[in-house]
C-alpha positions in Angstrom: -1.5 2.0 -16.2 -5.1 3.4 -15.8 -5.4 4.4 -12.1 -8.2 6.3 -11.5 -7.8 5.7 -7.6 -4.8 8.0 -7.9 -6.4 11.2 -8.4 -8.6 10.3 -5.3 -5.7 9.4 -3.2 -4.0 13.1 -4.2 -7.6 15.1 -3.2 -6.9 13.0 0.5 -3.8 13.9 0.8 -4.1 17.8 -0.1 -7.0 17.7 2.1 -5.0 16.4 5.1 -2.6 18.7 4.3 -4.9 21.5 4.7 -6.4 20.1 7.7 -3.3 20.0 9.4 -2.3 23.7 8.9 -5.8 24.9 9.7 -5.6 23.4 13.1 -1.5 24.2 13.4 -0.2 20.6 13.7 3.3 20.1 12.7 4.5 17.6 10.4 6.1 16.4 13.0 3.1 16.0 15.7 1.4 14.8 12.5 4.0 11.9 12.0 4.1 11.1 15.6 0.0 10.3 15.3 0.9 7.3 13.1 4.7 6.4 14.3 6.5 8.2 11.7 9.6 10.5 11.5 8.8 13.9 10.2 10.7 13.0 7.2 8.9 10.2 6.3 5.9 12.2 7.0 6.8 15.4 4.7 7.8 12.6 2.1 3.8 11.4 2.4 2.6 15.2 2.1 4.7 15.7 -1.0 3.6 12.6 -2.8 7.1 10.7 -2.8 5.7 8.2 -0.2 2.5 6.2 0.7 1.2 5.4 3.5 -1.0 2.0 4.6 -4.5 1.9 4.4 -4.7 1.6 8.5 -2.0 4.5 8.8 -4.0 6.9 6.6 -7.3 6.5 7.9 -5.7 6.9 11.7 -4.4 10.1 10.4 -7.9 11.4 8.7 -9.6 10.4 11.5 -7.2 12.3 13.8 -7.6 15.0 11.9 -11.2 14.8 11.4 -11.4 14.0 8.0 -14.0 11.3 6.5 -12.4 9.4 4.3 -15.4 8.2 2.6 -19.2 9.1 2.0 -21.3 7.0 3.7 -24.2 7.5 1.4 -24.1 4.5 -1.4 -23.0 5.3 -5.1 -25.9 5.3 -7.2 -24.0 4.5 -10.7 -26.1 3.3 -13.9 -29.5 2.6 -12.2 -32.2 2.8 -14.8 -36.0 3.5 -13.5 -37.2 1.1 -16.1 -34.7 -1.8 -14.9 -37.6 -3.5 -13.2 -35.7 -3.1 -9.8 -37.3 -0.7 -7.1 -34.7 1.3 -5.5 -34.3 0.8 -1.7 -33.9 4.2 0.0 
């Protein structure tokens, strides 16, 4: 099964871990932000447990992490397609 989103999740987990450490927030404190035990949170950071989308977004926001790039993706656009790009 092809799961290209999994690599994005791993990158986000690494960003969350790095931000948490930089802000000197313990795993227990990070878990408390989203209502998890320290053990469950540790399992998330170690890749053994997934978070629900709301918990993932809440945690990222608390750590100052933007999950999505606000600019739209530009994939496979051809200038000769007859469509005008809208800024």
